[in-house]
C-alpha positions, 0 to 999 in steps of 0.5 A: 500500499503506497502513501496517498496524497492525503497521507503525505499532506497529513505528515507535511502539516505536523509541527516540529515542536512536540505536541501531545495531541498531534503525537497521539493522532500520529500514533493512532494513524500509524497503528491503523496503517500497520494493522491494514498492512498486516491484513493485506499481507495475509490476504495476498498470501492466501489468495493464490490464483487457480491455474489450469494444468497444461498437461494432466496425466490422469483421466476419469472413468465412470464406475458407478453411474446414475446417482443423483447427489452422492454425498459420501462413500466408504470402501469395504474390505472386499473392495465394494463401496457404500454410497450415501444418496442425500435423498435418504438411500444407502447403496451397496455397490458390488460386482457392478451392481447397486443394492439398496441397504435397508434398516436406515433410521428416518431421514429428514430431507430438507434443503441441504439436509438428508443422508450425509457422510459415511465412514468405517471404524478404523478396526472395521475388519474386527468390529464391523461398525459403520458410522454415518451422519444424517439429518434427523427429526428426532426429538422435540420441535419441528424440523430437524438437525444433524445426527450421528449413528453407527450400525453393522451391515448384515446381508444388506441390512443395517443392524444394532443401530446406535444413535451417538449424537443428535444436535438440538434444537430442531429447526425447519431451516434447510441450510448448514447441516455439515457434516463430515466424519473422521477418526484420528490416530487414537480412535476418537470420532470427529464430526462436524455440524454447521451452524444451521443458518443461525449465524449470530446464535450458534457458532460462538456459544458453546452451550448450543449445537451448531457451528462446531467440530465435535469429538467422541469416543467410538461408542458415543461417550464423551472423552474425559479430556474434551476441552469443555468437559467441566464448563457449566452448561457446555455441550461437552462433545465440542472440540472446536467452535466458531465454524460456519458449515464444514463439509471437509474433514480429514486426518493429516496422514503424517501428523495425525492432525485433523484438517477441516474446510468450510463454506464461507458466505460470498467468499471466505471459504476456509481450510483450518487445522483443528486444535482442541478448544480453539475458536475459529472466528465465525462470524466475528472474523471472516474474509467473506461478505453477505450474499447481497454484497453487504458486509457483516463484519469489518475485521479478519483478525481478532485475538483469541480467534484462529486464522485459516491456513488458506481461504478462497475469495471468491468462494468455490463452495468446497465439498469433499477433502482428500490428502494424497499419499498414493504412489499412483499419483506421483506428481500429486504426492502430499497435495490436497484435493477439494471438490468445488460445487460452485465452479464444477471442478476438482481443485488441487492444492500444493502445500509447503509448510502448511501453506498453499503455494499453488492451485490447479483446476482439474477436470473442469466442467465435469459437474458439481463435485460432492466428495473425493476419497483416496480408497484403500486400493490407492485410487482416488474416487470422486462423487459428482452430482447428477452423474455418479462415482468416477475413478481417477486413473493414470493415462497410459504413456 
């Protein structure tokens, strides 16, 4: 930021003799300039422009066709796939055949809500637990909210269903249910719930659900070292707060840390490294604005609130999140993959010291990317709305 004529004029009129009032004005002015420069520096660093690669050595192959909104997918030990349709259908895809799984709870389908993410327990081979998130009308009040359940699969039927968490209150609002699921290296279960359109009530209040990342034991009990376990009236499952609508949640395979991305409004989508008890700022601080173009906050930084490691302006509407480690994609090693609902492409993010230094738009115009997963077979699979599940495969050279 270069000095303006107004700035230069201000300094030219300062007296040579010491004047306490003038010095106070000067100190205030310089403080504002330093804060502005700091914010601009952070913004420029984060706004890496997305490129289209000149030579992409990978192509897509449609492996599960004819899906509407495939929200999540998980891979069973036999190589078959479980796929959630937002409309409330759980599909088992095996031997090129789709079978509908019975035994689901009642799914509340409204707006962005429905049957959402799905994950296997890290020890699935020995215990058989499957975890999924969904919008549920269970409990008091009209409408619904996000719930987490686990169950076992027997002959294409869910059994031993156990409700682990149900957010309150129910509401008829159709936005910001979250919700992704991931396990860490110690076997803790993390999941996200969006702020349900209650921007000014939920995210900053730890006595309320919504706008949070939660941590539970795998059986649904609350870990005794959760950050708000001894806080009066707090939702003790909360692990971090100040989130908007997280639809990406993964474990960094090298550090074990939990990484998250979330939707901002008009701009301000974020990637965060989730830490115990931390406040991620929504809606007090943000790099976004209202959809109308008006501002809801004037600040992007505040003491006690975490900065994202990266943010998108304009918003790409991120959904799905993967950290690439497979040797099938040598030039994508240790990169992030994020689906864009808004711009219909897969985004590759190159990291250096936990900072995004390069962005690429991959498979542009394929459709609205809902999920991206690196499967146990080492291949990356992407879920595209209105089409199905694609496998990314190297092109023959």
